[in-house]
C-alpha positions in Angstrom: -49.1 -26.3 16.7 -47.5 -25.1 13.3 -47.7 -21.6 14.3 -46.0 -22.2 17.6 -43.2 -23.9 15.7 -42.8 -20.9 13.3 -42.9 -18.4 16.3 -40.1 -20.3 18.0 -38.2 -21.0 14.7 -37.3 -17.3 13.8 -36.0 -16.3 17.3 -34.2 -19.7 17.5 -32.4 -19.2 14.1 -31.6 -15.6 14.8 -29.9 -16.7 18.4 -28.1 -19.4 16.6 -26.8 -17.0 14.0 -26.0 -14.3 16.5 -24.0 -16.8 18.6 -22.1 -18.3 15.7 -21.3 -14.8 14.5 -20.0 -14.1 18.0 -17.9 -17.4 17.8 -16.1 -16.2 14.7 -15.8 -12.6 15.5 -13.6 -12.8 18.5 -10.6 -14.7 16.8 -10.4 -12.5 13.7 -7.3 -10.6 13.7 -7.3 -6.7 13.5 -4.8 -4.6 11.5 -4.6 -0.8 10.9 -5.4 0.3 7.6 -4.2 3.1 5.4 -6.9 5.8 5.2 -7.2 8.3 2.5 -6.0 11.1 4.9 -3.0 9.1 6.0 -2.2 8.5 2.2 -2.6 12.4 1.7 -0.1 12.9 4.3 2.4 10.5 2.8 1.9 12.1 -0.6 2.3 15.7 0.8 5.4 15.1 2.6 6.9 13.3 -0.5 5.8 16.2 -2.8 7.3 18.6 -0.2 10.8 16.6 -0.3 10.8 16.5 -4.2 10.1 20.2 -4.4 12.6 21.2 -1.9 15.4 19.2 -4.0 14.2 20.1 -7.4 13.2 16.6 -8.3 9.6 16.8 -10.0 8.1 13.3 -10.0 5.0 11.3 -9.9 4.1 9.8 -6.4 1.5 6.9 -5.9 0.3 5.6 -2.5 -1.5 2.2 -2.4 -3.1 0.0 0.1 -1.8 -3.4 1.7 -3.4 -5.1 -1.3 -1.7 -2.8 -3.8 -4.8 -1.2 -5.0 -4.5 2.6 -5.6 -5.5 5.2 -3.0 -3.9 8.4 -4.5 -1.6 9.4 -7.2 0.0 12.9 -8.2 1.9 14.0 -11.2 3.8 17.0 -10.4 4.4 19.8 -13.0 7.6 18.8 -15.2 7.7 15.3 -13.9 11.0 14.2 -15.3 9.7 10.9 -16.5 6.1 11.0 -18.2 6.1 7.1 -18.0 6.3 7.6 -14.3 2.5 7.8 -14.2 2.6 3.9 -14.9 5.8 3.4 -13.1 5.0 4.9 -9.6 1.8 3.0 -9.1 3.5 -0.4 -10.3 6.5 0.3 -7.8 4.0 0.9 -5.0 1.8 -2.2 -6.0 5.1 -4.5 -6.2 6.4 -3.2 -2.6 2.9 -3.8 -1.2 2.6 -7.3 -2.6 5.9 -8.5 -2.1 6.3 -6.9 1.3 9.5 -5.3 0.7 11.1 -2.6 -1.3 10.7 -2.9 -5.1 14.6 -2.1 -5.1 15.2 -5.4 -3.3 13.6 -7.3 -6.2 15.7 -5.3 -8.8 18.8 -6.4 -6.8 17.6 -10.0 -7.0 17.4 -9.7 -10.7 20.7 -8.2 -11.1 22.3 -10.7 -8.5 21.8 -14.1 -7.7 18.0 -14.4 -8.5 17.6 -13.6 -12.1 14.4 -15.7 -12.0 12.7 -12.9 -10.1 12.4 -11.2 -13.5 9.7 -13.8 -14.7 7.3 -12.3 -12.0 5.0 -10.7 -14.8 2.9 -7.5 -14.0 5.3 -6.1 -11.4 7.7 -3.1 -11.7 11.1 -4.4 -10.2 12.9 -0.9 -10.2 13.9 1.1 -7.0 11.1 3.6 -5.8 8.6 1.4 -4.4 8.6 1.1 -0.4 6.3 -0.6 1.9 4.4 1.6 4.5 4.6 -0.1 8.0 2.5 0.9 11.0 2.6 -1.2 14.2 4.4 -4.0 12.7 1.9 -4.4 10.0 2.3 -3.3 6.4 -0.7 -1.1 5.5 0.3 0.0 2.0 3.2 1.4 0.1 4.5 4.4 -1.8 5.8 4.4 -5.4 7.8 7.5 -6.9 9.2 8.0 -10.1 11.7 11.0 -10.4 14.9 11.4 -12.3 17.1 8.7 -10.9 16.6 5.7 -8.5 18.3 7.2 -5.4 16.1 10.3 -5.8 12.9 7.8 -5.7 14.0 6.3 -2.6 14.6 9.6 -0.9 11.4 11.0 -1.7 9.5 7.8 -0.8 11.3 7.7 2.6 10.3 11.3 3.4 6.7 10.4 2.6 6.6 7.4 5.0 8.5 9.4 7.7 5.6 12.0 7.8 3.3 9.2 8.6 5.4 7.6 11.5 5.8 11.2 13.0 2.0 11.5 13.1 0.6 11.5 16.9 
């Protein structure tokens, strides 16, 4: 009898596990993910814009959790500290779900307390990457001036949204 119980116990436990898994699998939301190849597309387009304009820079692309995917420091990048700033700007944009420039504006405007958020780079040049209404990552750029950072970042994102 004990052997019969053991023989039934494993299939029963397996069936219960599978059905429980199926019950939880359906309601889980699916979201797009920024792949390495997509990050490369963003980076290459940003680099092309920077080269075309004569703005050597550092470009970083992160995933939606702010974790690094790819970073490039162009020859003669204007700000050597950009190797730290660009990924920080990207991480900030990904985690705050808005351009890092919006936080810079808040600090300089009606929300100076935003400056107390430690570990973030609240300077222009970090822009979220949105696909299908979901933030899948962010790009951070450190060139010579903030306006150039944003132009380069936007060019990188535009290349991703033009993809078939």
